[in-house]
N, CA and C atoms as an extended XYZ file, in Angstrom:
204
Properties=species:S:1:pos:R:3:atomname:S:1:resname:S:1:resid:I:1 pbc="F F F"
N         6.290     -111.484       15.657 N   MET     1
C         7.289     -110.490       16.053 CA  MET     1
C         6.039     -109.353       17.050 C   MET     1
N         7.154     -108.462       17.530 N   PRO     2
C         6.146     -107.702       18.777 CA  PRO     2
C         6.612     -106.692       18.173 C   PRO     2
N         5.285     -105.762       17.990 N   SER     3
C         5.068     -104.535       17.702 CA  SER     3
C         5.872     -103.660       18.844 C   SER     3
N         6.680     -102.545       18.476 N   PHE     4
C         7.745     -101.456       18.400 CA  PHE     4
C         7.688     -100.200       18.439 C   PHE     4
N         8.319      -99.119       19.149 N   ARG     5
C         8.151      -97.691       19.267 CA  ARG     5
C         9.703      -97.253       19.153 C   ARG     5
N        10.029      -96.441       18.645 N   VAL     6
C        11.508      -95.595       19.146 CA  VAL     6
C        11.221      -94.365       20.069 C   VAL     6
N        11.722      -93.926       20.753 N   ASN     7
C        11.605      -92.913       21.285 CA  ASN     7
C        10.148      -92.332       21.274 C   ASN     7
N         9.451      -93.351       21.608 N   GLY     8
C         8.139      -93.124       22.464 CA  GLY     8
C         6.982      -92.531       20.837 C   GLY     8
N         7.596      -92.931       19.818 N   GLY     9
C         7.077      -93.151       18.705 CA  GLY     9
C         5.289      -93.588       18.527 C   GLY     9
N         4.829      -93.522       17.509 N   PRO    10
C         3.826      -94.724       17.544 CA  PRO    10
C         4.289      -96.024       17.044 C   PRO    10
N         3.509      -97.294       17.585 N   LEU    11
C         3.871      -98.497       17.465 CA  LEU    11
C         3.701      -98.964       16.262 C   LEU    11
N         5.168      -99.637       15.746 N   HIS    12
C         4.852     -100.461       14.107 CA  HIS    12
C         4.711     -101.724       14.492 C   HIS    12
N         3.834     -102.295       13.665 N   ALA    13
C         4.155     -103.556       13.415 CA  ALA    13
C         5.023     -104.292       12.381 C   ALA    13
N         5.231     -105.419       12.561 N   THR    14
C         6.404     -105.907       12.536 CA  THR    14
C         5.900     -107.119       11.959 C   THR    14
N         5.848     -107.774       10.536 N   PRO    15
C         5.355     -109.309       10.036 CA  PRO    15
C         6.146     -110.570       10.634 C   PRO    15
N         6.165     -111.323       10.896 N   TRP    16
C         7.057     -112.698       11.337 CA  TRP    16
C         7.002     -113.033        9.877 C   TRP    16
N         8.279     -113.156        8.998 N   PRO    17
C         8.525     -113.719        8.218 CA  PRO    17
C         9.160     -115.129        7.963 C   PRO    17
N         8.958     -116.011        8.952 N   PHE    18
C         9.627     -117.140        9.254 CA  PHE    18
C         8.423     -118.193        9.622 C   PHE    18
N         8.633     -119.191        9.301 N   ASP    19
C         7.919     -120.453        9.763 CA  ASP    19
C         7.439     -120.669       11.241 C   ASP    19
N         6.529     -120.407       11.438 N   PRO    20
C         5.942     -120.064       13.486 CA  PRO    20
C         6.451     -121.106       14.251 C   PRO    20
N         6.365     -122.315       13.343 N   ALA    21
C         6.355     -123.802       14.213 CA  ALA    21
C         7.828     -124.126       14.377 C   ALA    21
N         9.136     -122.976       14.013 N   THR    22
C        10.226     -123.525       14.254 CA  THR    22
C        10.900     -122.395       15.336 C   THR    22
N        11.309     -123.069       16.103 N   PHE    23
C        12.098     -122.327       17.304 CA  PHE    23
C        13.198     -122.228       17.338 C   PHE    23
N        14.019     -121.370       17.204 N   SER    24
C        15.098     -121.104       16.818 CA  SER    24
C        15.542     -120.055       16.866 C   SER    24
N        16.804     -119.009       16.858 N   TRP    25
C        16.876     -118.384       16.484 CA  TRP    25
C        17.470     -117.588       15.357 C   TRP    25
N        16.785     -116.396       14.965 N   ARG    26
C        16.796     -115.620       13.915 CA  ARG    26
C        17.602     -114.391       14.343 C   ARG    26
N        17.572     -113.792       12.878 N   THR    27
C        17.930     -112.309       12.496 CA  THR    27
C        17.156     -111.817       11.700 C   THR    27
N        16.713     -110.695       12.108 N   ILE    28
C        15.397     -109.985       11.190 CA  ILE    28
C        16.086     -108.460       11.008 C   ILE    28
N        15.855     -107.666       10.398 N   ASP    29
C        15.506     -106.446        9.909 CA  ASP    29
C        15.064     -105.999       10.054 C   ASP    29
N        14.168     -104.496       10.644 N   VAL    30
C        13.267     -103.615       10.720 CA  VAL    30
C        13.673     -102.400       10.183 C   VAL    30
N        12.910     -102.015        9.073 N   PRO    31
C        12.755     -100.747        8.906 CA  PRO    31
C        12.322      -99.310       10.313 C   PRO    31
N        13.069      -98.578       10.154 N   VAL    32
C        12.352      -97.279       11.154 CA  VAL    32
C        12.630      -96.198       10.517 C   VAL    32
N        11.369      -95.028       10.439 N   PRO    33
C        11.113      -93.624       10.078 CA  PRO    33
C        12.446      -92.930       10.527 C   PRO    33
N        13.437      -92.991        9.531 N   LEU    34
C        14.338      -91.802        9.947 CA  LEU    34
C        13.696      -90.965       10.544 C   LEU    34
N        12.652      -89.851       10.808 N   SER    35
C        12.343      -88.712       11.454 CA  SER    35
C        12.000      -89.374       12.871 C   SER    35
N        12.318      -90.542       13.360 N   GLU    36
C        11.535      -90.942       14.766 CA  GLU    36
C        13.361      -91.328       15.545 C   GLU    36
N        14.430      -90.969       14.813 N   VAL    37
C        15.414      -91.445       15.511 CA  VAL    37
C        15.978      -89.917       15.745 C   VAL    37
N        17.058      -89.854       16.501 N   ARG    38
C        17.522      -88.622       17.018 CA  ARG    38
C        18.575      -88.913       17.360 C   ARG    38
N        19.378      -87.706       17.363 N   ASP    39
C        21.574      -87.542       17.651 CA  ASP    39
C        21.068      -88.013       18.776 C   ASP    39
N        22.447      -88.572       19.016 N   GLY    40
C        22.468      -89.105       20.900 CA  GLY    40
C        21.752      -90.244       21.266 C   GLY    40
N        21.241      -90.551       22.244 N   THR    41
C        20.811      -92.161       22.848 CA  THR    41
C        19.585      -91.927       22.105 C   THR    41
N        19.059      -93.118       21.989 N   ASN    42
C        17.510      -93.563       21.489 CA  ASN    42
C        16.854      -94.498       21.860 C   ASN    42
N        15.382      -94.895       22.560 N   THR    43
C        14.962      -95.880       23.055 CA  THR    43
C        14.215      -96.170       22.186 C   THR    43
N        14.263      -97.718       22.360 N   ILE    44
C        13.136      -98.801       21.353 CA  ILE    44
C        12.818      -99.630       22.563 C   ILE    44
N        11.434      -99.461       22.547 N   GLU    45
C        10.133      -99.819       23.376 CA  GLU    45
C         9.602     -101.218       22.369 C   GLU    45
N         8.995     -102.632       22.916 N   PHE    46
C         8.457     -103.168       22.416 CA  PHE    46
C         7.038     -103.571       23.088 C   PHE    46
N         6.372     -103.632       22.465 N   ALA    47
C         5.091     -103.957       22.752 CA  ALA    47
C         4.345     -105.575       23.708 C   ALA    47
N         4.545     -105.418       24.934 N   PRO    48
C         3.851     -107.347       25.232 CA  PRO    48
C         3.222     -107.766       24.276 C   PRO    48
N         2.727     -109.313       24.445 N   GLY    49
C         1.595     -110.039       24.048 CA  GLY    49
C         2.587     -110.889       22.860 C   GLY    49
N         3.703     -110.924       23.080 N   SER    50
C         4.447     -111.546       21.864 CA  SER    50
C         4.805     -112.960       22.750 C   SER    50
N         4.974     -113.993       21.775 N   GLU    51
C         5.743     -115.247       22.427 CA  GLU    51
C         7.206     -115.195       21.769 C   GLU    51
N         7.905     -114.277       21.418 N   ALA    52
C         9.009     -114.038       20.769 CA  ALA    52
C         9.894     -113.630       21.507 C   ALA    52
N        11.060     -114.056       21.876 N   ALA    53
C        12.207     -113.811       23.031 CA  ALA    53
C        13.066     -112.769       22.347 C   ALA    53
N        13.634     -111.836       22.636 N   LEU    54
C        14.439     -110.569       21.926 CA  LEU    54
C        15.871     -110.882       22.501 C   LEU    54
N        16.516     -110.341       22.293 N   SER    55
C        17.873     -110.449       22.615 CA  SER    55
C        18.915     -109.660       21.086 C   SER    55
N        20.497     -108.929       22.012 N   ASN    56
C        20.613     -108.422       20.966 CA  ASN    56
C        20.515     -107.426       19.982 C   ASN    56
N        19.284     -106.231       20.474 N   VAL    57
C        18.240     -105.345       19.895 CA  VAL    57
C        19.418     -104.281       19.863 C   VAL    57
N        19.449     -103.828       18.136 N   ASN    58
C        20.366     -102.761       17.823 CA  ASN    58
C        19.704     -101.728       16.857 C   ASN    58
N        20.249     -100.721       17.007 N   LEU    59
C        19.574      -99.381       16.085 CA  LEU    59
C        20.788      -99.177       15.144 C   LEU    59
N        21.168     -100.017       13.675 N   ILE    60
C        21.942      -99.604       12.652 CA  ILE    60
C        21.348      -98.382       11.851 C   ILE    60
N        22.210      -97.064       11.400 N   LEU    61
C        21.670      -96.581       10.245 CA  LEU    61
C        23.002      -97.250        9.284 C   LEU    61
N        22.181      -97.160        7.916 N   ILE    62
C        22.633      -97.558        6.907 CA  ILE    62
C        22.772      -96.481        5.840 C   ILE    62
N        23.551      -96.055        5.269 N   ALA    63
C        23.546      -94.884        4.917 CA  ALA    63
C        22.689      -93.589        5.344 C   ALA    63
N        22.850      -93.227        6.348 N   GLY    64
C        22.738      -92.251        7.727 CA  GLY    64
C        23.225      -90.913        7.339 C   GLY    64
N        24.329      -90.882        7.104 N   SER    65
C        24.387      -89.369        6.441 CA  SER    65
C        24.876      -88.832        4.974 C   SER    65
N        24.452      -87.857        4.657 N   PRO    66
C        24.935      -87.716        3.126 CA  PRO    66
C        26.129      -87.387        3.035 C   PRO    66
N        26.692      -88.203        1.546 N   VAL    67
C        27.756      -87.724        1.025 CA  VAL    67
C        27.987      -87.006        0.080 C   VAL    67
N        29.043      -85.941        0.452 N   PRO    68
C        29.126      -84.871       -0.186 CA  PRO    68
C        29.617      -84.901       -2.140 C   PRO    68
């Protein structure tokens, strides 16, 4: 899995939890430090050098706002 950065922050290495010999579409979630996320538009960049194909990349916040 490629390394990624959010909004120009540091690169984060992502371990590949799947069998590397199997070539099929997979879904993976990757934690992103909340301190790197901004209000409004965010940018996700991936470092080159991976053989993985990426598609349908989203930044989803789970429990992203405090509950009163």
